[in-house]
N, CA, C and O atoms as a printed pandas DataFrame, in Angstrom:
     atom_number atom_name residue_name chain_id  residue_number  x_coord  y_coord  z_coord
0              1         N          UNK        A               1   -6.275   -6.130   -5.441
1              2        CA          UNK        A               1   -6.160   -5.247   -4.313
2              3         C          UNK        A               1   -5.776   -3.839   -4.785
3              4         O          UNK        A               1   -6.417   -2.858   -4.406
4              5         N          UNK        A               2   -4.734   -3.744   -5.606
5              6        CA          UNK        A               2   -4.277   -2.430   -6.075
6              7         C          UNK        A               2   -5.343   -1.730   -6.908
7              8         O          UNK        A               2   -5.545   -0.523   -6.772
8              9         N          UNK        A               3   -6.025   -2.481   -7.768
9             10        CA          UNK        A               3   -7.091   -1.891   -8.584
10            11         C          UNK        A               3   -8.199   -1.316   -7.714
11            12         O          UNK        A               3   -8.724   -0.242   -8.007
12            13         N          UNK        A               4   -8.556   -2.016   -6.656
13            14        CA          UNK        A               4   -9.638   -1.542   -5.785
14            15         C          UNK        A               4   -9.220   -0.299   -5.003
15            16         O          UNK        A               4  -10.022    0.611   -4.793
16            17         N          UNK        A               5   -7.948   -0.269   -4.569
17            18        CA          UNK        A               5   -7.453    0.921   -3.876
18            19         C          UNK        A               5   -7.442    2.107   -4.837
19            20         O          UNK        A               5   -7.893    3.195   -4.481
20            21         N          UNK        A               6   -6.928    1.905   -6.052
21            22        CA          UNK        A               6   -6.871    2.992   -7.034
22            23         C          UNK        A               6   -8.268    3.516   -7.357
23            24         O          UNK        A               6   -8.450    4.719   -7.550
24            25         N          UNK        A               7   -9.255    2.621   -7.416
25            26        CA          UNK        A               7  -10.639    3.013   -7.727
26            27         C          UNK        A               7  -11.368    3.591   -6.512
27            28         O          UNK        A               7  -12.505    4.049   -6.628
28            29         N          UNK        A               8  -10.718    3.568   -5.359
29            30        CA          UNK        A               8  -11.344    4.020   -4.112
30            31         C          UNK        A               8  -12.594    3.196   -3.813
31            32         O          UNK        A               8  -13.568    3.709   -3.262
32            33         N          UNK        A               9  -12.557    1.918   -4.180
33            34        CA          UNK        A               9  -13.686    1.010   -3.955
34            35         C          UNK        A               9  -13.450    0.256   -2.652
35            36         O          UNK        A               9  -13.019   -0.897   -2.653
36            37         N          UNK        A              10  -13.738    0.927   -1.546
37            38        CA          UNK        A              10  -13.393    0.417   -0.222
38            39         C          UNK        A              10  -14.211   -0.804    0.160
39            40         O          UNK        A              10  -13.699   -1.680    0.857
40            41         N          UNK        A              11  -15.444   -0.894   -0.263
41            42        CA          UNK        A              11  -16.265   -2.070    0.044
42            43         C          UNK        A              11  -15.693   -3.308   -0.654
43            44         O          UNK        A              11  -15.614   -4.379   -0.053
44            45         N          UNK        A              12  -15.295   -3.160   -1.917
45            46        CA          UNK        A              12  -14.705   -4.289   -2.645
46            47         C          UNK        A              12  -13.353   -4.673   -2.054
47            48         O          UNK        A              12  -13.013   -5.855   -2.014
48            49         N          UNK        A              13  -12.582   -3.698   -1.599
49            50        CA          UNK        A              13  -11.302   -3.985   -0.955
50            51         C          UNK        A              13  -11.525   -4.820    0.302
51            52         O          UNK        A              13  -10.817   -5.801    0.532
52            53         N          UNK        A              14  -12.483   -4.445    1.097
53            54        CA          UNK        A              14  -12.770   -5.180    2.341
54            55         C          UNK        A              14  -13.132   -6.637    2.066
55            56         O          UNK        A              14  -12.789   -7.517    2.856
56            57         N          UNK        A              15  -13.818   -6.900    0.959
57            58        CA          UNK        A              15  -14.212   -8.277    0.628
58            59         C          UNK        A              15  -13.031   -9.165    0.250
59            60         O          UNK        A              15  -13.163  -10.388    0.240
60            61         N          UNK        A              16  -11.884   -8.575   -0.059
61            62        CA          UNK        A              16  -10.679   -9.355   -0.389
62            63         C          UNK        A              16   -9.931   -9.837    0.844
63            64         O          UNK        A              16   -9.032  -10.671    0.735
64            65         N          UNK        A              17  -10.288   -9.325    2.008
65            66        CA          UNK        A              17   -9.512   -9.574    3.210
66            67         C          UNK        A              17  -10.038  -10.745    4.032
67            68         O          UNK        A              17  -11.243  -10.882    4.241
68            69         N          UNK        A              18   -9.123  -11.578    4.491
69            70        CA          UNK        A              18   -9.430  -12.700    5.381
70            71         C          UNK        A              18   -9.920  -12.138    6.718
71            72         O          UNK        A              18   -9.481  -11.059    7.117
72            73         N          UNK        A              19  -10.815  -12.835    7.419
73            74        CA          UNK        A              19  -11.283  -12.340    8.726
74            75         C          UNK        A              19  -10.148  -12.087    9.726
75            76         O          UNK        A              19  -10.290  -11.256   10.623
76            77         N          UNK        A              20   -9.037  -12.791    9.579
77            78        CA          UNK        A              20   -7.891  -12.607   10.481
78            79         C          UNK        A              20   -6.808  -11.722    9.858
79            80         O          UNK        A              20   -5.658  -11.748   10.298
80            81         N          UNK        A              21   -7.169  -10.939    8.834
81            82        CA          UNK        A              21   -6.218  -10.069    8.146
82            83         C          UNK        A              21   -5.480   -9.168    9.118
83            84         O          UNK        A              21   -6.051   -8.644   10.073
84            85         N          UNK        A              22   -4.184   -9.003    8.844
85            86        CA          UNK        A              22   -3.377   -8.034    9.577
86            87         C          UNK        A              22   -2.418   -7.374    8.586
87            88         O          UNK        A              22   -1.831   -8.034    7.729
88            89         N          UNK        A              23   -2.276   -6.060    8.725
89            90        CA          UNK        A              23   -1.314   -5.291    7.927
90            91         C          UNK        A              23   -0.319   -4.670    8.892
91            92         O          UNK        A              23   -0.695   -4.070    9.899
92            93         N          UNK        A              24    0.958   -4.827    8.565
93            94        CA          UNK        A              24    2.026   -4.203    9.355
94            95         C          UNK        A              24    2.758   -3.199    8.456
95            96         O          UNK        A              24    3.144   -3.526    7.334
96            97         N          UNK        A              25    2.941   -2.004    8.949
97            98        CA          UNK        A              25    3.724   -0.992    8.237
98            99         C          UNK        A              25    5.142   -1.059    8.800
99           100         O          UNK        A              25    5.393   -0.622    9.923
100          101         N          UNK        A              26    6.066   -1.610    8.012
101          102        CA          UNK        A              26    7.427   -1.871    8.485
102          103         C          UNK        A              26    8.149   -0.593    8.885
103          104         O          UNK        A              26    8.969   -0.614    9.803
104          105         N          UNK        A              27    7.866    0.500    8.224
105          106        CA          UNK        A              27    8.590    1.754    8.449
106          107         C          UNK        A              27    8.124    2.499    9.697
107          108         O          UNK        A              27    8.855    3.347   10.208
108          109         N          UNK        A              28    6.918    2.203   10.202
109          110        CA          UNK        A              28    6.417    2.898   11.396
110          111         C          UNK        A              28    6.096    1.954   12.548
111          112         O          UNK        A              28    5.969    2.388   13.693
112          113         N          UNK        A              29    5.964    0.664   12.249
113          114        CA          UNK        A              29    5.600   -0.294   13.292
114          115         C          UNK        A              29    4.106   -0.380   13.548
115          116         O          UNK        A              29    3.672   -1.139   14.414
116          117         N          UNK        A              30    3.317    0.380   12.814
117          118        CA          UNK        A              30    1.862    0.323   13.001
118          119         C          UNK        A              30    1.323   -1.018   12.525
119          120         O          UNK        A              30    1.898   -1.662   11.647
120          121         N          UNK        A              31    0.204   -1.426   13.122
121          122        CA          UNK        A              31   -0.456   -2.677   12.741
122          123         C          UNK        A              31   -1.960   -2.434   12.713
123          124         O          UNK        A              31   -2.516   -1.781   13.596
124          125         N          UNK        A              32   -2.616   -2.983   11.663
125          126        CA          UNK        A              32   -4.051   -2.782   11.469
126          127         C          UNK        A              32   -4.739   -4.109   11.203
127          128         O          UNK        A              32   -4.185   -4.977   10.529
128          129         N          UNK        A              33   -5.951   -4.268   11.732
129          130        CA          UNK        A              33   -6.839   -5.334   11.313
130          131         C          UNK        A              33   -7.555   -4.880   10.046
131          132         O          UNK        A              33   -7.387   -3.742    9.609
132          133         N          UNK        A              34   -8.348   -5.761    9.460
133          134        CA          UNK        A              34   -9.001   -5.466    8.187
134          135         C          UNK        A              34   -9.805   -4.180    8.136
135          136         O          UNK        A              34   -9.507   -3.309    7.319
136          137         N          UNK        A              35  -10.829   -4.033    8.994
137          138        CA          UNK        A              35  -11.654   -2.818    8.924
138          139         C          UNK        A              35  -10.847   -1.536    9.159
139          140         O          UNK        A              35  -11.090   -0.516    8.513
140          141         N          UNK        A              36   -9.883   -1.596   10.090
141          142        CA          UNK        A              36   -9.073   -0.415   10.375
142          143         C          UNK        A              36   -8.153   -0.074    9.204
143          144         O          UNK        A              36   -7.931    1.102    8.915
144          145         N          UNK        A              37   -7.609   -1.105    8.521
145          146        CA          UNK        A              37   -6.741   -0.862    7.383
146          147         C          UNK        A              37   -7.517   -0.259    6.216
147          148         O          UNK        A              37   -7.028    0.659    5.557
148          149         N          UNK        A              38   -8.718   -0.762    5.957
149          150        CA          UNK        A              38   -9.558   -0.192    4.889
150          151         C          UNK        A              38   -9.883    1.262    5.223
151          152         O          UNK        A              38   -9.785    2.131    4.357
152          153         N          UNK        A              39  -10.267    1.531    6.458
153          154        CA          UNK        A              39  -10.592    2.898    6.885
154          155         C          UNK        A              39   -9.349    3.806    6.773
155          156         O          UNK        A              39   -9.453    4.946    6.321
156          157         N          UNK        A              40   -8.187    3.300    7.184
157          158        CA          UNK        A              40   -6.929    4.047    7.083
158          159         C          UNK        A              40   -6.687    4.492    5.644
159          160         O          UNK        A              40   -6.310    5.639    5.403
160          161         N          UNK        A              41   -6.902    3.590    4.688
161          162        CA          UNK        A              41   -6.724    3.920    3.272
162          163         C          UNK        A              41   -7.794    4.901    2.796
163          164         O          UNK        A              41   -7.484    5.877    2.112
164          165         N          UNK        A              42   -9.034    4.646    3.153
165          166        CA          UNK        A              42  -10.144    5.481    2.688
166          167         C          UNK        A              42  -10.034    6.910    3.200
167          168         O          UNK        A              42  -10.402    7.854    2.500
168          169         N          UNK        A              43   -9.531    7.070    4.408
169          170        CA          UNK        A              43   -9.490    8.390    5.033
170          171         C          UNK        A              43   -8.127    9.062    4.930
171          172         O          UNK        A              43   -7.923   10.133    5.502
172          173         N          UNK        A              44   -7.172    8.438    4.195
173          174        CA          UNK        A              44   -5.836    9.018    4.129
174          175         C          UNK        A              44   -5.899   10.380    3.437
175          176         O          UNK        A              44   -6.414   10.476    2.323
176          177         N          UNK        A              45   -5.391   11.422    4.070
177          178        CA          UNK        A              45   -5.521   12.783    3.523
178          179         C          UNK        A              45   -4.859   12.943    2.153
179          180         O          UNK        A              45   -3.671   12.668    1.987
180          181         N          UNK        A              46   -5.641   13.387    1.189
181          182        CA          UNK        A              46   -5.108   13.733   -0.119
182          183         C          UNK        A              46   -4.827   12.579   -1.064
183          184         O          UNK        A              46   -4.313   12.805   -2.159
184          185         N          UNK        A              47   -5.152   11.326   -0.672
185          186        CA          UNK        A              47   -4.857   10.198   -1.555
186          187         C          UNK        A              47   -5.608   10.350   -2.871
187          188         O          UNK        A              47   -6.811   10.609   -2.886
188          189         N          UNK        A              48   -4.873   10.183   -3.993
189          190        CA          UNK        A              48   -5.469   10.314   -5.317
190          191         C          UNK        A              48   -5.380    9.040   -6.148
191          192         O          UNK        A              48   -6.385    8.582   -6.692
192          193         N          UNK        A              49   -4.170    8.459   -6.250
193          194        CA          UNK        A              49   -3.971    7.380   -7.220
194          195         C          UNK        A              49   -2.954    6.365   -6.713
195          196         O          UNK        A              49   -1.997    6.717   -6.024
196          197         N          UNK        A              50   -3.175    5.112   -7.062
197          198        CA          UNK        A              50   -2.207    4.040   -6.850
198          199         C          UNK        A              50   -2.012    3.331   -8.179
199          200         O          UNK        A              50   -2.975    2.861   -8.786
200          201         N          UNK        A              51   -0.765    3.255   -8.633
201          202        CA          UNK        A              51   -0.439    2.599   -9.899
202          203         C          UNK        A              51    0.461    1.401   -9.626
203          204         O          UNK        A              51    1.562    1.556   -9.098
204          205         N          UNK        A              52    0.002    0.219   -9.980
205          206        CA          UNK        A              52    0.797   -0.999   -9.817
206          207         C          UNK        A              52    1.940   -0.975  -10.831
207          208         O          UNK        A              52    1.705   -0.836  -12.031
208          209         N          UNK        A              53    3.174   -1.109  -10.352
209          210        CA          UNK        A              53    4.348   -1.070  -11.216
210          211         C          UNK        A              53    4.970   -2.440  -11.435
211          212         O          UNK        A              53    5.563   -2.693  -12.484
212          213         N          UNK        A              54    4.840   -3.322  -10.456
213          214        CA          UNK        A              54    5.495   -4.630  -10.541
214          215         C          UNK        A              54    4.754   -5.601   -9.631
215          216         O          UNK        A              54    4.287   -5.229   -8.555
216          217         N          UNK        A              55    4.654   -6.849  -10.076
217          218        CA          UNK        A              55    3.985   -7.879   -9.289
218          219         C          UNK        A              55    4.660   -9.218   -9.558
219          220         O          UNK        A              55    4.850   -9.611  -10.709
220          221         N          UNK        A              56    5.019   -9.915   -8.480
221          222        CA          UNK        A              56    5.582  -11.257   -8.565
222          223         C          UNK        A              56    4.775  -12.123   -7.611
223          224         O          UNK        A              56    4.612  -11.778   -6.441
224          225         N          UNK        A              57    4.266  -13.254   -8.112
225          226        CA          UNK        A              57    3.440  -14.123   -7.277
226          227         C          UNK        A              57    3.843  -15.575   -7.472
227          228         O          UNK        A              57    4.212  -15.998   -8.567
228          229         N          UNK        A              58    3.762  -16.328   -6.377
229          230        CA          UNK        A              58    4.030  -17.761   -6.410
230          231         C          UNK        A              58    3.277  -18.414   -5.259
231          232         O          UNK        A              58    3.445  -18.041   -4.098
232          233         N          UNK        A              59    2.450  -19.390   -5.598
233          234        CA          UNK        A              59    1.675  -20.065   -4.550
234          235         C          UNK        A              59    0.769  -19.082   -3.836
235          236         O          UNK        A              59   -0.013  -18.368   -4.466
236          237         N          UNK        A              60    0.880  -19.050   -2.509
237          238        CA          UNK        A              60    0.018  -18.168   -1.717
238          239         C          UNK        A              60    0.713  -16.857   -1.342
239          240         O          UNK        A              60    0.244  -16.137   -0.461
240          241         N          UNK        A              61    1.839  -16.543   -2.016
241          242        CA          UNK        A              61    2.601  -15.327   -1.707
242          243         C          UNK        A              61    2.693  -14.421   -2.933
243          244         O          UNK        A              61    2.740  -14.891   -4.070
244          245         N          UNK        A              62    2.716  -13.130   -2.681
245          246        CA          UNK        A              62    2.892  -12.151   -3.752
246          247         C          UNK        A              62    3.643  -10.947   -3.194
247          248         O          UNK        A              62    3.556  -10.617   -2.011
248          249         N          UNK        A              63    4.379  -10.311   -4.091
249          250        CA          UNK        A              63    5.077   -9.071   -3.767
250          251         C          UNK        A              63    4.731   -8.080   -4.868
251          252         O          UNK        A              63    4.778   -8.411   -6.053
252          253         N          UNK        A              64    4.387   -6.872   -4.471
253          254        CA          UNK        A              64    4.088   -5.849   -5.455
254          255         C          UNK        A              64    4.821   -4.565   -5.109
255          256         O          UNK        A              64    5.212   -4.332   -3.965
256          257         N          UNK        A              65    4.995   -3.739   -6.136
257          258        CA          UNK        A              65    5.558   -2.401   -5.970
258          259         C          UNK        A              65    4.609   -1.453   -6.670
259          260         O          UNK        A              65    4.175   -1.707   -7.793
260          261         N          UNK        A              66    4.290   -0.362   -6.001
261          262        CA          UNK        A              66    3.330    0.583   -6.559
262          263         C          UNK        A              66    3.787    2.019   -6.332
263          264         O          UNK        A              66    4.571    2.320   -5.432
264          265         N          UNK        A              67    3.268    2.880   -7.181
265          266        CA          UNK        A              67    3.473    4.328   -7.084
266          267         C          UNK        A              67    2.170    4.922   -6.553
267          268         O          UNK        A              67    1.086    4.622   -7.052
268          269         N          UNK        A              68    2.295    5.754   -5.548
269          270        CA          UNK        A              68    1.129    6.375   -4.933
270          271         C          UNK        A              68    1.269    7.894   -5.056
271          272         O          UNK        A              68    2.317    8.460   -4.747
272          273         N          UNK        A              69    0.208    8.531   -5.506
273          274        CA          UNK        A              69    0.197    9.979   -5.656
274          275         C          UNK        A              69   -0.902   10.535   -4.768
275          276         O          UNK        A              69   -2.010   10.004   -4.706
276          277         N          UNK        A              70   -0.569   11.605   -4.094
277          278        CA          UNK        A              70   -1.534   12.281   -3.251
278          279         C          UNK        A              70   -1.183   13.743   -3.153
279          280         O          UNK        A              70   -0.096   14.157   -3.557
280          281         N          UNK        A              71   -2.081   14.512   -2.628
281          282        CA          UNK        A              71   -1.818   15.936   -2.499
282          283         C          UNK        A              71   -2.100   16.406   -1.093
283          284         O          UNK        A              71   -3.050   15.962   -0.448
284          285         N          UNK        A              72   -1.274   17.297   -0.634
285          286        CA          UNK        A              72   -1.538   17.950    0.642
286          287         C          UNK        A              72   -0.944   19.346    0.572
287          288         O          UNK        A              72    0.097   19.566   -0.046
288          289         N          UNK        A              73   -1.603   20.255    1.197
289          290        CA          UNK        A              73   -1.138   21.641    1.248
290          291         C          UNK        A              73   -0.874   22.199   -0.153
291          292         O          UNK        A              73    0.070   22.964   -0.351
292          293         N          UNK        A              74   -1.717   21.812   -1.134
293          294        CA          UNK        A              74   -1.654   22.375   -2.472
294          295         C          UNK        A              74   -0.585   21.819   -3.387
295          296         O          UNK        A              74   -0.352   22.380   -4.458
296          297         N          UNK        A              75    0.073   20.735   -3.007
297          298        CA          UNK        A              75    1.094   20.168   -3.885
298          299         C          UNK        A              75    0.932   18.652   -3.974
299          300         O          UNK        A              75    0.457   18.000   -3.044
300          301         N          UNK        A              76    1.346   18.109   -5.134
301          302        CA          UNK        A              76    1.315   16.658   -5.308
302          303         C          UNK        A              76    2.538   16.043   -4.649
303          304         O          UNK        A              76    3.632   16.606   -4.692
304          305         N          UNK        A              77    2.340   14.886   -4.042
305          306        CA          UNK        A              77    3.425   14.125   -3.448
306          307         C          UNK        A              77    3.402   12.741   -4.059
307          308         O          UNK        A              77    2.332   12.209   -4.353
308          309         N          UNK        A              78    4.574   12.152   -4.252
309          310        CA          UNK        A              78    4.677   10.818   -4.823
310          311         C          UNK        A              78    5.453    9.924   -3.866
311          312         O          UNK        A              78    6.464   10.324   -3.288
312          313         N          UNK        A              79    4.951    8.704   -3.715
313          314        CA          UNK        A              79    5.581    7.708   -2.860
314          315         C          UNK        A              79    5.694    6.404   -3.629
315          316         O          UNK        A              79    4.998    6.195   -4.623
316          317         N          UNK        A              80    6.567    5.536   -3.169
317          318        CA          UNK        A              80    6.646    4.161   -3.655
318          319         C          UNK        A              80    6.346    3.271   -2.462
319          320         O          UNK        A              80    6.743    3.567   -1.336
320          321         N          UNK        A              81    5.644    2.184   -2.720
321          322        CA          UNK        A              81    5.338    1.226   -1.662
322          323         C          UNK        A              81    5.585   -0.180   -2.182
323          324         O          UNK        A              81    5.264   -0.504   -3.326
324          325         N          UNK        A              82    6.158   -1.003   -1.326
325          326        CA          UNK        A              82    6.303   -2.431   -1.609
326          327         C          UNK        A              82    5.375   -3.165   -0.651
327          328         O          UNK        A              82    5.345   -2.874    0.545
328          329         N          UNK        A              83    4.623   -4.114   -1.181
329          330        CA          UNK        A              83    3.696   -4.887   -0.373
330          331         C          UNK        A              83    4.027   -6.361   -0.460
331          332         O          UNK        A              83    4.200   -6.901   -1.553
332          333         N          UNK        A              84    4.115   -7.015    0.688
333          334        CA          UNK        A              84    4.406   -8.443    0.786
334          335         C          UNK        A              84    3.143   -9.114    1.311
335          336         O          UNK        A              84    2.743   -8.892    2.454
336          337         N          UNK        A              85    2.519   -9.934    0.475
337          338        CA          UNK        A              85    1.171  -10.440    0.712
338          339         C          UNK        A              85    1.186  -11.949    0.918
339          340         O          UNK        A              85    1.878  -12.677    0.207
340          341         N          UNK        A              86    0.415  -12.408    1.901
341          342        CA          UNK        A              86    0.184  -13.836    2.108
342          343         C          UNK        A              86   -1.312  -14.083    2.019
343          344         O          UNK        A              86   -2.110  -13.395    2.656
344          345         N          UNK        A              87   -1.676  -15.067    1.225
345          346        CA          UNK        A              87   -3.080  -15.412    1.006
346          347         C          UNK        A              87   -3.422  -16.672    1.801
347          348         O          UNK        A              87   -2.606  -17.587    1.913
348          349         N          UNK        A              88   -4.618  -16.708    2.342
349          350        CA          UNK        A              88   -5.118  -17.904    3.032
350          351         C          UNK        A              88   -6.605  -18.038    2.731
351          352         O          UNK        A              88   -7.354  -17.066    2.827
352          353         N          UNK        A              89   -7.022  -19.224    2.372
353          354        CA          UNK        A              89   -8.433  -19.494    2.054
354          355         C          UNK        A              89   -8.937  -18.588    0.926
355          356         O          UNK        A              89  -10.108  -18.209    0.913
356          357         N          UNK        A              90   -8.056  -18.242   -0.020
357          358        CA          UNK        A              90   -8.446  -17.427   -1.160
358          359         C          UNK        A              90   -8.566  -15.941   -0.872
359          360         O          UNK        A              90   -9.018  -15.175   -1.723
360          361         N          UNK        A              91   -8.160  -15.525    0.333
361          362        CA          UNK        A              91   -8.256  -14.117    0.727
362          363         C          UNK        A              91   -6.904  -13.621    1.232
363          364         O          UNK        A              91   -6.031  -14.421    1.566
364          365         N          UNK        A              92   -6.735  -12.324    1.286
365          366        CA          UNK        A              92   -5.488  -11.743    1.780
366          367         C          UNK        A              92   -5.498  -11.814    3.302
367          368         O          UNK        A              92   -6.345  -11.212    3.961
368          369         N          UNK        A              93   -4.540  -12.560    3.847
369          370        CA          UNK        A              93   -4.484  -12.757    5.294
370          371         C          UNK        A              93   -3.437  -11.874    5.964
371          372         O          UNK        A              93   -3.603  -11.459    7.111
372          373         N          UNK        A              94   -2.359  -11.592    5.237
373          374        CA          UNK        A              94   -1.287  -10.778    5.822
374          375         C          UNK        A              94   -0.703   -9.872    4.749
375          376         O          UNK        A              94   -0.542  -10.271    3.596
376          377         N          UNK        A              95   -0.390   -8.650    5.149
377          378        CA          UNK        A              95    0.235   -7.672    4.267
378          379         C          UNK        A              95    1.270   -6.912    5.076
379          380         O          UNK        A              95    0.967   -6.386    6.147
380          381         N          UNK        A              96    2.482   -6.856    4.567
381          382        CA          UNK        A              96    3.523   -6.005    5.140
382          383         C          UNK        A              96    3.833   -4.949    4.096
383          384         O          UNK        A              96    4.176   -5.277    2.961
384          385         N          UNK        A              97    3.715   -3.679    4.473
385          386        CA          UNK        A              97    3.978   -2.571    3.558
386          387         C          UNK        A              97    5.252   -1.845    3.975
387          388         O          UNK        A              97    5.515   -1.636    5.159
388          389         N          UNK        A              98    6.043   -1.463    2.955
389          390        CA          UNK        A              98    7.243   -0.665    3.179
390          391         C          UNK        A              98    7.144    0.554    2.268
391          392         O          UNK        A              98    7.125    0.417    1.045
392          393         N          UNK        A              99    7.080    1.731    2.854
393          394        CA          UNK        A              99    6.867    2.971    2.110
394          395         C          UNK        A              99    8.155    3.765    2.001
395          396         O          UNK        A              99    8.995    3.740    2.901
396          397         N          UNK        A             100    8.300    4.472    0.883
397          398        CA          UNK        A             100    9.443    5.360    0.678
398          399         C          UNK        A             100    8.968    6.663    0.041
399          400         O          UNK        A             100    8.096    6.657   -0.828
400          401         N          UNK        A             101    9.533    7.753    0.468
401          402        CA          UNK        A             101    9.256    9.077   -0.076
402          403         C          UNK        A             101   10.102    9.260   -1.326
403          404         O          UNK        A             101   11.325    9.129   -1.260
404          405         N          UNK        A             102    9.491    9.558   -2.452
405          406        CA          UNK        A             102   10.232    9.699   -3.717
406          407         C          UNK        A             102   11.073   10.964   -3.770
407          408         O          UNK        A             102   11.898   11.106   -4.673
408          409         N          UNK        A             103   10.895   11.878   -2.841
409          410        CA          UNK        A             103   11.687   13.107   -2.829
410          411         C          UNK        A             103   12.860   13.031   -1.865
411          412         O          UNK        A             103   13.512   14.043   -1.606
412          413         N          UNK        A             104   13.136   11.857   -1.336
413          414        CA          UNK        A             104   14.240   11.715   -0.380
414          415         C          UNK        A             104   15.568   11.987   -1.080
415          416         O          UNK        A             104   15.738   11.690   -2.263
416          417         N          UNK        A             105   16.487   12.546   -0.339
417          418        CA          UNK        A             105   17.818   12.842   -0.849
418          419         C          UNK        A             105   18.794   11.792   -0.353
419          420         O          UNK        A             105   18.816   11.485    0.839
420          421         N          UNK        A             106   19.604   11.236   -1.248
421          422        CA          UNK        A             106   20.599   10.255   -0.829
422          423         C          UNK        A             106   21.554   10.863    0.202
423          424         O          UNK        A             106   21.723   12.081    0.249
424          425         N          UNK        A             107   22.176   10.018    1.025
425          426        CA          UNK        A             107   23.049   10.528    2.092
426          427         C          UNK        A             107   24.184   11.434    1.590
427          428         O          UNK        A             107   24.600   12.341    2.311
428          429         N          UNK        A             108   24.689   11.206    0.376
429          430        CA          UNK        A             108   25.774   12.047   -0.120
430          431         C          UNK        A             108   25.271   13.338   -0.779
431          432         O          UNK        A             108   26.069   14.143   -1.259
432          433         N          UNK        A             109   23.942   13.532   -0.802
433          434        CA          UNK        A             109   23.360   14.758   -1.330
434          435         C          UNK        A             109   23.154   14.799   -2.827
435          436         O          UNK        A             109   22.529   15.733   -3.330
436          437         N          UNK        A             110   23.661   13.813   -3.558
437          438        CA          UNK        A             110   23.473   13.790   -5.008
438          439         C          UNK        A             110   22.160   13.130   -5.347
439          440         O          UNK        A             110   21.595   12.379   -4.552
440          441         N          UNK        A             111   21.693   13.417   -6.518
441          442        CA          UNK        A             111   20.420   12.831   -6.964
442          443         C          UNK        A             111   20.529   12.487   -8.444
443          444         O          UNK        A             111   20.808   13.357   -9.269
444          445         N          UNK        A             112   20.313   11.232   -8.774
445          446        CA          UNK        A             112   20.370   10.795  -10.165
446          447         C          UNK        A             112   19.001   11.010  -10.794
447          448         O          UNK        A             112   17.987   10.619  -10.214
448          449         N          UNK        A             113   18.957   11.616  -11.954
449          450        CA          UNK        A             113   17.679   11.883  -12.631
450          451         C          UNK        A             113   17.404   10.853  -13.688
451          452         O          UNK        A             113   16.375   10.917  -14.360
């Protein structure tokens, strides 16, 4: 899944999805079916790269963490995303994504480098 997103291979990404696929974005409450989720990714403004950083899988479940880079208004932006995946019939049936902005400032205002 991550390789296909990074390659911007939207047709191949769609083939990985179960007909009853649903993606929930935990941070916004949005929910997408398969075609809408693929389109959301394909049309996301400024998306450039997705790098898989960590993957843990067992049975029909997997969790991944990735770094996403994109640009808007002339500057690069970096995000981290965690994806919680459930597979059914050999395809991705459910995905819950949790996104974080890498430029966020901790509540006390300090930042560890």
